[in-house]
N, C-alpha and C positions, 0 to 999 in steps of 0.2 A: 129353414124356417123364415117365413116372411116377416119383415120388420115393418111395423105399422108406422106410418109417418103422418104427421098432422099438418095439413096445408094451412099456412098462415094467410089470412085474408089480405089481399092487396088493397091498401088504402090509397085511393086515387085522389090527388089534390084537385079541388074544383078548378075549372078552367079560368075562372075569374081571378084566382090568386096568381096563376102563372102569367096572366096578362098584366096584372099589376106589377109583378116582379120585372117583367120585360120593360114596362113603362118606366119603372124606377131606374133601371139600368141605363135606359136611353137618356133620361134626364141627367143622371150623373155623368155620363159620357159627354153630353152636350155642355154641361157646366165646366167640365175639365177642358174641353177644347176651347171654350170661351176664355178661360183663364190663360191658356197657352197662347191664344191669338192676341190677347191684350198684352201679354208679356213680350211676345215677338214685336208687336207694334211699338210698344214703349222703347224697347231696345233699339229698334231702327230709328225712332224719332229722337232719341237722346242726343246724338251729335248736333242735330239742328237746334234743339233746345239749348244746348251748351253754347253754340255759336251765338244764338240770340241773346242769352244772358251776358256773354262776354262783351257784346257790343255796348252794353250799358255800364261797363266797368272802366276804371282808369287803367293805364298801362301797368302800373304797379300791382293793382289787384288782379289783373288778367294773368300775370305770370307767377302769382304767389302759389306756393305749395305748402300744404294741400290746397286745392281750389276752394275759393270762398263761395258758398252758396247764399250767404246772407251778407249783403253789402249795400252801400249807399249808391243808388243808380244815378247816372249822369248822362247827359246828351252831348258831352264834349266831343266824343269820337264822331258822332253823326255831323256835328257842326264843322269839324275839321274836314271830313270827307266831302261834304256838300259845298264847302267854301273853296275847294280845290277844283280839279279838272274832271270831276266825276260826271257832270251833266253832258259835256261833249262826248265822252266815251259811251255814256248811256244812249245818247242819240244815235251814235254810229251803230251800236248793237241793235237798236230798235229798227233802224232803216235796213240793215243787212238781213235781219231775221224775217221781218215782215215782207219785204219785197221778194226775197228768195223763196219764201213759203208760197207767196202768190204765184210766182212762176212755176214752182213745183206742182201746185194743184192744177194750173192751166195745162201743163204737159202731162201730168200723171192721170188725170181723169179720162181723157180719150184713149190713152195707151192701155189703162186698166180695163176700160170698156171693151176694147178690141180683143184683148187677150182673154177676157172672161166670157164674152158673149159672141164674139166673132173670131175665134182662135185661128190663126193661120197655121200653115204646115210648120212642124218643128217648133211649136210654141214653147215647149219645155226648154229647148236650147236657148230661146230668146230670154226666158225668165232666168235661166242660169247665167246668161251673159250679164243681165242687169245686176244680179246679186254678186257676181264675181268681181265687180268693180269695187266692192267693199272688202275683198279678201286681203289685199295688199296693205301692209301697215303704212301709216302716214309718213314715217321717216323714209320709206322706200321710194316715195314719189315726190318728195319735196324738191329735190334737185331738178328733175325735168319740169316740174311745175314752175319753179322759179325762172328757169330759162324761157319757158313759153310765155309767162307773164311779162318778162322783161322785153322780149322781142315783140309782143303784141301791145305794149304800152299800157298794160294793166297793173303793173307792179306799184303797190302803194295807193291804189285807187279803190273807191267804194264799188265801182263796177266789177272789179276783179273779185272782191269778196262775195258779191251777190252771185256772180256766175259760178264761183267755186262752191258756195253753199247750195246752190240749186243743183249742181251736178252731184254733190255729196248726198243730198236727201232724196233725189228723184228715184233711185232704185227701191228704196224702202217704201216710199209712198206708192209706187206702182204695185208692189207686192201686197201691201195692206189693202189698197182700194180694189184690187182684183178679187181678193177674198170676200170683200163686202158685195161686189157686183154678183158674185156667184151665189150669194144667199137670196137674191131676188127670185121669187117663184117664176118658173118658165111660163105658167099659165097667164100671168099678168102681161108678159111680153107678147105672147101669142095673141091675146085679146087686143092689145094696143095695135099690133100690126094688122089685125083683121079690120079694126076701125079706121085704118088708113093713116096712122100716125107715122110721120117721118122720123129720121134719126134725131134731129134737133128737138122736136116735140117730145119724143120718147125720153130723151135725156133730161130735159128741163122740167117736164111736168110729171114724170113717173119715177125714173131711176134716181135722180138726185134727191128728191124728197124722201124716198124710201131708205136711202143709205146715208141720210144726213148725220146720224150719230157717228157712223164710220168716217165720214169726211171730217167731222169735228175732231175725232181722235187723231186722224192723220195730220191735220193742221197743227194740233197741239204738240205732237211728237216732233214734227219738222221744226217748229219754233224752238223747242227745247234744244234740239241738236245744234241748230245754228247759234242760239244764244250762248250755249256753254262751250262752243268750239274755241280752242286756245292755240293749238300747235300751228295751224295754217295762218291764223291771224297774226301771231307774233313773228312769223317768218315772211309774210307777204304784205302786211299792212304797213302804212307809214304813220308818222306821228299824228296826222290829221284824220286818219281813218281807223285808228286803233279802237278796239272794243273793250267792254267792261272787264273780261278776264285779264287783259293786258294791264288795265288800270290797277288791279289788285296786286300785281307783281311789285309795284313800287314800294309796298310795305314790307317786302323781303329784301333787306339791305345787308351790306357787309357788317353793319353795326348790330344786326340781329333782326328778329321778327317783331313787328309792332302788332301784337296779337289783338289788342282792342280795336285798333283802326282797321285791321284786316277783317275782323268779325263784323264791324259796322258796314264796311263796303260790301262784304258778302251778303249781309242781311238785305241791304238795298238792292243788290243784284238779283237775289232770288225772289224778292217781294212781288215783282210783276208776274212771274211765272206762277207763284202760289195763288195770287189773286185770280189769274186767268183760269187756273185749274179749279178753284173754288166756285167761280161763276159758272163754268161749263161742266161741273162734275157729273151732272145727270147725263148729259150727252156723251161724256167720256166713258162712263161706266157702260152705257148702252152700246157705244161703238166698239169698245174693247171686248165686250162679251157677245157680240153678234156672231151667230153660228155656234156658240158654245152649247146651247140647248136647242134640240130639235122639237 
């Protein structure tokens, strides 16, 4: 015997409700990721904020437990740091970082151009050789570097630091600039060659303006690496050529850590880099994101 079945009508939800639901889900996901991004950003920024606040405390308040978030600010630590030898150390860091970065760009731009647009045979081996110079830890090369600097008369000199920082940052700059040169459309280069542009005109009037954000990013990274370098400076520099990272070591003594003075000197040390990044932030974002979106 056949069993009669009653088919239930299928109620289809209008398409506009489904679209609204998907839109609401996207908005919730976007809000969630925004909260997560702010949380990660604040977590990463907290050590910098704590250092900045500690610089305005007295030594007693700086070492108090639990840490004081409400305190009477003072400029005593900044006056102590600036009245000492901070400015000569700051000058040495500025000279070593800026001059070495200028030499890095002078050498890296033509090298990156050749590897990106006029690649020789075994160009991959050349690139690997450049980056392989960064593989060995600093402690593994300090003894031969010390001997070379001593025999060449570069030990304890500003010239030695400049040469060292140039060699240290050159491989990274070549790799970065090569990737920026590769993003230049080939049609632009072909049109310039058809118009009779030589290499110098092609470089100065077409290529460099097009990759200006990438050049800014490379300069900024080279300055940061040279500015923050400590191990080679403390091993190869003399009293008259020591840099800011070495100056901050004087607040780590056998009597203990002078946290407030160390925080004040650290704040003064990072301030130029922060200001430079803030002024050039648009160029840096464009340079570091070149090639990310086709």
